[in-house]
Structures are given as C-alpha cells and as structure tokens.
N, C-alpha and C positions, 0 to 999 in steps of 0.2 A: 348170201344175198338172195339166192333163189328161194330159200325157205320163207323169207319175209314176204316176197311177192306172192308166194303160194298161199300164205296164211291170210293175206288181205283180199283175196279173191272173194267176190260176192257169189253166193249160191245161185245156181240157175234153176234149181228145183228142190223138191223135198220128197219125203215118203210118208205114207200113213201106215201104221202098224196096228193090226187088230190082234192084240196079244192073246185073246181067248181062242182064236182060231188056230194059232201057231202050235206046231208039234215039235219045234226045235230042230228041224232037219238040217238047217244051215245052208241050204241051196242059195238063198238070197245073199248071204255073206260071201260064199264061194264065187258066185258069178257077178258080183258087183264090180263093174269096170273101174270106177274111181276109188274103190276100196273104202267106202265111207261107213259101211255097216260092220257090226261085230255082235256076237252073242252076249247077252246080258248075264250077269252073275245072279240076277233075281230069277224067280220061277213064276210062271203063270199058274192059274188054278188047277191045271192038269199036271203040273210038275215039270214043265219043259222050260228051258232057257229060251227066251225070245230075243229077236234082234233089236238092236238100238241103233240110232243114227249117231255114230260116234264123232264123225267129222262133218258136221252140218254145213259148213261153209263150202265144202267141196262137192256136194251133191249136185248132179246134173239133171235129176228128175227123169232119167232115161226109161224107167219102168222095166228094166230087165229083171229086177228083183221080183216084180209082180208076174212077169211072164214065166218064171221058173218055179214059182211057189205053187205046190200042189194043193194047198188049202185055201188059196185066195186070202191069205192073212196079211199081205203087204202089197202096196202099189205105190209107184212113183208118179209124180206130176211135175210139169215144168211151170215156172212162174210166167205170168203174162208179161209181155214186154210193154213198157210204157210208150205210148205214142204221143207225138207232139200235136197239139190241136192248133189249127190255124186261126 
C-alpha cells in the first residue's frame, strides 16, 4: 500500500542536465537525497555516461545535484506553487 502512495506523489521539482558538460563522475547520483538520478547506459560526445532522471515523480528539485557537480552540468529547480486568485 505504501508503494502505491509513493508512486502517485506529484513531483515537487525537476532537473536540467547539460549532457555535453558532464564527465560522468556520478556525484549527482551519489548525493541525490530522494535517489531519483542514475547514470545512463548511453554516452555523451566525450564518451561519458551522463545522469538521467529515472524517478521523475519523486524529484524534489532540491538542487543538491547542482551544488556537488564540478562541471555545472546539472541543476535542480522547484515548481512554482499555484496560488488562488481572489
């Protein structure tokens, strides 16, 4: 039952990955708190495995991936909350 609730969560954020800047160090994957990133099986033009957002619905947009990336190849962002208009 807990798995069903976890899968129906709506993402709070997402990440942007600039594959051509990535050197495949894996820091973003290692330090991602919700563990939504993993290294791709594909290669970029430099021959490195780049990260992918494997669990899109669980991303919080915390940007820890961006803070630990030495090449500025990834960053997270939070979605804007919808506000009620009067």
